[in-house]
TORKOLMI-422533 format. One record per residue (C-alpha): x, y negated, z. Coordinates in steps of 0.25 Angstrom, whole numbers, plus 5000, padded with zeros to 4 digits. Layout:
TORKOLMI-422533
<<X,Y,Z>> ...
***
This chain:
TORKOLMI-422533
<<5661,4786,5014>> <<5674,4786,5023>> <<5668,4799,5029>> <<5667,4805,5015>> <<5681,4801,5012>> <<5686,4807,5025>> <<5679,4820,5022>> <<5686,4820,5008>> <<5699,4820,5016>> <<5696,4832,5024>> <<5698,4841,5013>> <<5712,4847,5014>> <<5712,4849,4999>> <<5709,4835,4996>> <<5719,4830,5006>> <<5730,4838,4999>> <<5726,4831,4986>> <<5725,4817,4992>> <<5739,4819,4998>> <<5744,4823,4984>> <<5748,4837,4989>> <<5747,4849,4980>> <<5735,4858,4983>> <<5738,4871,4990>> <<5738,4884,4982>> <<5724,4891,4982>> <<5716,4878,4981>> <<5708,4880,4968>> <<5701,4870,4960>> <<5687,4874,4965>> <<5691,4871,4979>> <<5697,4858,4976>> <<5686,4853,4968>> <<5676,4858,4978>> <<5683,4850,4989>> <<5684,4838,4981>> <<5669,4838,4977>> <<5665,4840,4991>> <<5673,4828,4995>> <<5668,4819,4984>> <<5653,4823,4988>> <<5656,4816,5001>> <<5657,4803,4994>> <<5646,4794,4990>> <<5642,4795,4976>> <<5638,4780,4974>> <<5652,4776,4980>> <<5659,4785,4970>> <<5651,4780,4958>> <<5653,4766,4962>> <<5668,4768,4963>> <<5668,4775,4950>> <<5661,4764,4943>> <<5671,4754,4949>> <<5684,4761,4946>> <<5679,4771,4936>> <<5691,4781,4939>> <<5691,4790,4951>> <<5703,4800,4953>> <<5709,4808,4964>> <<5723,4802,4969>> <<5733,4813,4972>> <<5738,4826,4966>> <<5733,4840,4964>> <<5745,4849,4965>> <<5749,4857,4953>> <<5749,4870,4961>> <<5734,4869,4963>> <<5732,4871,4948>> <<5722,4859,4948>> <<5726,4846,4940>> <<5741,4849,4940>> <<5748,4836,4944>> <<5736,4827,4943>> <<5738,4814,4950>> <<5730,4801,4949>> <<5732,4788,4957>> <<5720,4780,4961>> <<5714,4772,4973>> <<5703,4774,4982>> <<5691,4764,4982>> <<5683,4759,4994>> <<5674,4772,4995>> <<5686,4781,4993>> <<5684,4786,4979>> <<5698,4788,4973>> <<5699,4780,4960>> <<5709,4780,4949>> <<5718,4771,4943>> <<5710,4762,4934>> <<5721,4764,4923>> <<5715,4777,4920>> <<5708,4778,4907>> <<5694,4782,4904>> <<5697,4795,4899>> <<5696,4800,4913>> <<5681,4796,4914>> <<5678,4804,4901>> <<5685,4816,4906>> <<5677,4816,4919>> <<5664,4813,4912>> <<5667,4826,4904>> <<5670,4834,4917>> <<5656,4829,4923>> <<5649,4833,4910>> <<5656,4847,4910>> <<5652,4849,4924>> <<5637,4845,4922>> <<5636,4853,4909>> <<5637,4868,4909>> <<5635,4880,4900>> <<5620,4883,4896>> <<5615,4870,4899>> <<5608,4868,4886>> <<5606,4883,4882>> <<5591,4883,4884>> <<5589,4870,4876>> <<5597,4877,4865>> <<5589,4889,4864>> <<5575,4882,4863>> <<5570,4884,4849>> <<5569,4872,4840>> <<5555,4868,4836>> <<5550,4875,4823>> <<5551,4866,4811>> <<5541,4855,4810>> <<5535,4858,4824>> <<5533,4847,4835>> <<5536,4837,4824>> <<5523,4830,4829>> <<5531,4825,4841>> <<5539,4815,4834>> <<5529,4812,4823>> <<5530,4798,4817>> <<5514,4797,4818>> <<5512,4794,4833>> <<5498,4802,4831>> <<5506,4815,4828>> <<5515,4813,4841>> <<5506,4818,4852>> <<5507,4813,4866>> <<5516,4801,4862>> <<5529,4809,4864>> <<5536,4799,4854>> <<5530,4787,4861>> <<5535,4793,4874>> <<5549,4795,4869>> <<5550,4781,4864>> <<5542,4773,4874>> <<5550,4764,4883>> <<5539,4764,4894>> <<5533,4778,4893>> <<5544,4785,4901>> <<5535,4796,4909>> <<5541,4810,4907>> <<5535,4817,4894>> <<5530,4831,4897>> <<5529,4842,4887>> <<5521,4854,4892>> <<5514,4866,4887>> <<5511,4881,4889>> <<5523,4890,4890>> <<5529,4893,4876>> <<5522,4881,4870>> <<5535,4876,4864>> <<5539,4866,4875>> <<5554,4869,4874>> <<5554,4869,4859>> <<5547,4856,4859>> <<5557,4849,4869>> <<5568,4854,4860>> <<5561,4848,4848>> <<5560,4835,4856>> <<5575,4834,4861>> <<5581,4838,4847>> <<5571,4829,4839>> <<5578,4819,4830>> <<5569,4808,4834>> <<5570,4810,4849>> <<5582,4800,4850>> <<5575,4789,4842>> <<5563,4790,4850>> <<5570,4789,4863>> <<5578,4777,4858>> <<5565,4770,4856>> <<5563,4771,4871>> <<5578,4768,4875>> <<5579,4756,4866>> <<5594,4752,4866>> <<5597,4762,4877>> <<5604,4775,4874>> <<5596,4787,4876>> <<5602,4799,4884>> <<5594,4811,4883>> <<5595,4825,4889>> <<5587,4838,4888>> <<5585,4850,4897>> <<5578,4863,4896>> <<5575,4872,4908>> <<5575,4887,4906>> <<5570,4896,4917>> <<5577,4909,4913>> <<5590,4902,4911>> <<5602,4898,4920>> <<5600,4890,4933>> <<5605,4878,4925>> <<5593,4879,4915>> <<5582,4879,4926>> <<5588,4870,4937>> <<5588,4856,4941>> <<5603,4857,4941>> <<5603,4861,4927>> <<5593,4850,4923>> <<5602,4839,4929>> <<5615,4845,4923>> <<5609,4846,4910>> <<5603,4832,4910>> <<5616,4825,4916>> <<5625,4833,4906>> <<5617,4827,4894>> <<5615,4813,4899>> <<5630,4812,4904>> <<5634,4817,4890>> <<5627,4806,4884>> <<5631,4795,4894>> <<5644,4800,4902>> <<5649,4787,4906>> <<5641,4786,4920>> <<5647,4799,4925>> <<5655,4793,4936>> <<5643,4787,4942>> <<5633,4798,4938>> <<5641,4809,4945>> <<5652,4801,4953>> <<5656,4812,4962>> <<5659,4821,4950>> <<5666,4810,4943>> <<5675,4808,4955>> <<5677,4823,4957>> <<5682,4824,4943>> <<5691,4812,4944>> <<5697,4817,4958>> <<5700,4830,4951>> <<5707,4823,4940>> <<5696,4827,4930>> <<5703,4840,4928>> <<5697,4853,4921>> <<5708,4861,4929>> <<5700,4860,4942>> <<5689,4871,4944>> <<5677,4861,4946>> <<5666,4870,4950>> <<5657,4859,4957>> <<5643,4862,4955>> <<5633,4851,4951>> <<5622,4850,4962>> <<5608,4846,4959>> <<5609,4833,4968>> <<5621,4828,4961>> <<5615,4831,4947>> <<5602,4824,4951>> <<5609,4812,4956>> <<5618,4811,4944>> <<5606,4812,4934>> <<5599,4801,4942>> <<5611,4792,4942>> <<5613,4794,4927>> <<5599,4791,4924>> <<5599,4779,4933>> <<5612,4773,4927>> <<5608,4775,4912>> <<5594,4769,4915>> <<5593,4756,4908>> <<5606,4758,4899>> <<5602,4772,4893>> <<5589,4780,4893>> <<5588,4795,4897>> <<5578,4805,4891>> <<5577,4819,4897>> <<5570,4831,4891>> <<5568,4842,4900>> <<5561,4855,4896>> <<5555,4866,4903>> <<5553,4861,4917>> <<5545,4873,4921>> <<5558,4881,4920>> <<5565,4873,4930>> <<5569,4883,4941>> <<5568,4873,4953>> <<5557,4864,4959>> <<5549,4859,4947>> <<5542,4848,4955>> <<5555,4843,4960>> <<5561,4843,4945>> <<5549,4836,4940>> <<5550,4825,4951>> <<5565,4823,4948>> <<5562,4822,4933>> <<5551,4812,4935>> <<5558,4803,4945>> <<5571,4803,4936>> <<5562,4799,4924>> <<5555,4788,4932>> <<5567,4782,4939>> <<5576,4781,4927>> <<5566,4780,4915>> <<5570,4792,4908>> <<5563,4799,4896>> <<5559,4812,4902>> <<5552,4823,4893>> <<5549,4836,4900>> <<5543,4849,4896>> <<5536,4860,4905>> <<5525,4870,4906>> <<5512,4863,4911>> <<5515,4867,4926>> <<5508,4859,4937>> <<5521,4854,4942>> <<5524,4847,4928>> <<5509,4844,4925>> <<5508,4836,4938>> <<5520,4828,4935>> <<5518,4826,4920>> <<5504,4827,4917>> <<5502,4812,4916>> <<5515,4810,4908>> <<5515,4810,4892>> <<5515,4824,4888>> <<5512,4835,4878>> <<5507,4849,4879>> <<5513,4858,4868>> <<5502,4867,4865>> <<5493,4855,4862>> <<5502,4850,4851>> <<5509,4862,4844>> <<5497,4868,4836>> <<5503,4863,4823>> <<5517,4867,4827>> <<5512,4881,4830>> <<5505,4882,4817>> <<5517,4878,4809>> <<5526,4888,4817>> <<5517,4900,4815>> <<5516,4898,4800>> <<5530,4896,4798>> <<5534,4908,4806>> <<5524,4917,4799>> <<5528,4912,4785>> <<5542,4917,4788>> <<5536,4931,4788>> <<5535,4938,4774>> <<5524,4947,4780>> <<5516,4936,4785>> <<5516,4928,4772>> <<5512,4940,4764>> <<5500,4942,4774>> <<5497,4927,4773>> <<5496,4928,4758>> <<5487,4940,4759>> <<5478,4935,4770>> <<5480,4920,4771>> <<5467,4917,4779>> <<5470,4928,4789>> <<5484,4924,4791>> <<5480,4909,4793>> <<5470,4913,4803>> <<5481,4922,4810>> <<5490,4910,4811>> <<5479,4901,4817>> <<5477,4912,4827>> <<5491,4913,4831>> <<5491,4898,4834>> <<5479,4899,4842>> <<5484,4911,4850>> <<5497,4903,4853>> <<5489,4892,4860>> <<5500,4882,4858>> <<5511,4891,4863>> <<5522,4891,4853>> <<5529,4904,4858>> <<5516,4912,4857>> <<5516,4908,4842>> <<5531,4913,4841>> <<5528,4927,4848>> <<5515,4929,4840>> <<5521,4926,4827>> <<5533,4935,4830>> <<5524,4947,4833>> <<5515,4944,4820>> <<5528,4944,4812>> <<5533,4957,4817>> <<5520,4963,4814>> <<5518,4958,4800>> <<5533,4962,4796>> <<5529,4977,4795>> <<5514,4977,4796>> <<5509,4965,4787>> <<5494,4968,4788>> <<5485,4957,4793>> <<5478,4966,4802>> <<5491,4970,4809>> <<5496,4956,4811>> <<5482,4951,4816>> <<5482,4963,4826>> <<5496,4959,4831>> <<5491,4945,4833>> <<5478,4949,4840>> <<5486,4957,4850>> <<5495,4946,4854>> <<5490,4938,4867>> <<5490,4923,4868>> <<5498,4921,4881>> <<5513,4923,4881>> <<5514,4933,4892>> <<5504,4942,4885>> <<5511,4940,4872>> <<5524,4944,4877>> <<5517,4957,4883>> <<5511,4959,4869>> <<5524,4958,4862>> <<5531,4967,4872>> <<5520,4977,4870>> <<5521,4977,4855>> <<5536,4982,4855>> <<5539,4996,4853>> <<5544,5005,4865>> <<5558,5003,4862>> <<5557,4988,4860>> <<5550,4987,4873>> <<5561,4995,4880>> <<5571,4986,4873>> <<5564,4973,4877>> <<5562,4978,4892>> <<5577,4980,4893>> <<5581,4967,4886>> <<5571,4959,4895>> <<5576,4966,4908>> <<5591,4964,4904>> <<5589,4949,4901>> <<5580,4946,4913>> <<5589,4953,4923>> <<5602,4947,4917>> <<5596,4933,4918>> <<5592,4936,4933>> <<5605,4942,4937>> <<5616,4937,4929>> <<5611,4923,4924>> <<5604,4917,4912>> <<5613,4921,4901>> <<5611,4934,4894>> <<5622,4938,4885>> <<5617,4946,4872>> <<5629,4955,4873>> <<5627,4958,4888>> <<5612,4961,4885>> <<5615,4970,4873>> <<5625,4978,4881>> <<5615,4979,4893>> <<5604,4983,4883>> <<5611,4993,4875>> <<5619,5000,4885>> <<5613,5004,4899>> <<5627,5006,4904>> <<5636,4996,4899>> <<5648,5005,4902>> <<5643,5013,4891>> <<5645,5001,4881>> <<5653,5009,4872>> <<5650,5005,4857>> <<5658,5000,4845>> <<5665,4987,4848>> <<5658,4979,4837>> <<5644,4981,4844>> <<5650,4974,4857>> <<5653,4961,4849>> <<5645,4950,4856>> <<5642,4943,4843>> <<5636,4956,4837>> <<5626,4958,4849>> <<5617,4945,4848>> <<5611,4949,4834>> <<5608,4963,4838>> <<5602,4959,4852>> <<5594,4948,4845>> <<5588,4959,4836>> <<5585,4967,4849>> <<5579,4956,4856>> <<5569,4952,4845>> <<5565,4966,4843>> <<5563,4970,4857>> <<5559,4957,4864>> <<5553,4950,4852>> <<5562,4939,4854>> <<5559,4936,4869>> <<5573,4938,4872>> <<5582,4931,4862>> <<5597,4928,4859>> <<5601,4913,4860>> <<5614,4907,4855>> <<5620,4896,4863>> <<5622,4884,4854>> <<5634,4879,4863>> <<5643,4891,4865>> <<5637,4901,4855>> <<5634,4912,4864>> <<5622,4921,4864>> <<5612,4923,4875>> <<5599,4931,4877>> <<5587,4924,4883>> <<5572,4923,4883>> <<5565,4917,4871>> <<5556,4909,4880>> <<5553,4907,4895>> <<5539,4914,4894>> <<5547,4926,4889>> <<5555,4926,4902>> <<5543,4923,4911>> <<5536,4935,4904>> <<5547,4945,4907>> <<5547,4941,4922>> <<5533,4945,4923>> 
***
């Protein structure tokens, strides 16, 4: 530890601060914060955490000159404990701790963290109701029992074919009104801390990486239980105190995976016994790193700290090998009634189909049965097939034409996408091709967020320098509706416009992961 303290003193910038001297001109916040962070990283985390627990108020002693533009005139008098951590006057009140907790949460959280979860469609009314059914015989695989059981803590695995409704099902679970009550039966008098994450392969690095997973989990857990911040991330806590917890400092210190991983393990260890943690992680197959390592980490975290862990994935070997002996359910085995309900409800919304049903009730009921059979438990297939039939019946309300359209549609998703594309007119196919290429290349070269206005301008004008049109058509608020109409007509909704719930901006993205995979073939 003495060596670490000595190394801290070798930084010229930190020597100036410790001597109470103003910083020289040209020393910016980023340089100062990086020097300080590098020095703090030399300190032993357990020693920092112990000092923070004992004293509860770390600050930096000295001044940062007004000429530097960093925390003008800031000064705090403290003392140094046995391990060299600078600690504040105990007279300081608890508001400092509240401010630092907020700084830590602001640092872990970031824009777009929950975008994928917000975009997942809610379950169709009355579907999946069997999961929380009062009658235990109607709740297959004992999911309710697993939620509330104090002893059955093995991870619960939700699996199924691509597009079988796993994401919608997970959203149904985490937003269900009875979830908290079920978890409280497990926790007893302990508080339930829950967090949910949804991986998204075509999205940003944050949406498909271990760093994104850990940041999202920590952000949600610490927001519910912020008090242990000083011992969960002691170096960060000390760092913010030594910079006088000011927002004037340009703190661009990345959160690295080892730090995040250690923080999550500390959090779960510290709350274990006093509180209970329940984690819901969706789409493991879309994780962009080593999936075996991810599974090992999650399983060990669950075993060590007695979490409730519910995960979903496709039935790939890496997940089947890890979870096949666990409590689980397979979507396509359980959603027959849900698919029947969904097909009927969507067809009833079509005046043309209802007219045909009155004229040919037996034949239409047979068609509905065939739709359900062709879907083979894949919800998204139902959506696409019904969509094509509704388009046909709108202008050609003949039973023979509808049946012909249905018979022409294949069962597997890849062939179904191809058939839908083939059914477009030449101009629609040209539009679709251009829209797919623009979206795909934008995501590949520029990042995951595709702005509707940018896509519209790129689509409408081959040379953006020729973008000379009336002012009112350039208004960004007017573009999403007309672009949405174009996407529906040319891509049959495989590209869609989403609106961020948090900051009310629009974005273009794929309807489903299988659509993204199909476009890459």
